C-alpha positions, 0 to 999 in steps of 0.5 A, a space after each residue: 790369377 793375379 789382378 791389378 786394380 786401377 783407381 780412377 779419380 772422377 769428381 763425385 758430381 760427374 761420377 753420379 751423373 755418369 752412373 745415373 742412367 747407364 749403371 755400372 760405371 766401373 764395368 763401362 770403364 773396363 769395357 771402354 779400355 778393353 775396346 780401345 786397346 783391342 782397336 789399337 792392336 794392343 789386345 788380341 781377341 782372347 786377351 780381350 775376352 779374358 779381360 772382360 770375363 766372357 766365358 765364350 767367344 760368342 759372348 765376346 762377339 756379341 759385345 764387339 758387334 754391339 760396338 761396331 766391331 766385326 771380326 773374321 772367324 778362323 778355324 782356330 777361333 772355332 776350335 777354341 770355342 769348342 774347347 771353351 764349351 767343353 771346359 764349361 761342361 756343354 
């Protein structure tokens, strides 16, 4: 799988402050981007899951709920979850 790396110019003092209490700034930036693109309708749930590297829909659901997003689960979603679990060896 090919991946694009994105470089964000953040002044050192701000980067240090943003990283100090909340930890992994690159991960937080990726999550913020993914969440915003999902909310804007430019990413689907499977695409968001892939972007954030979640192995299952349950992980993505927890992430979304922690950010105030609640999605209806369809039969297709559950079927995909089952396939994902089988692929992961569960």
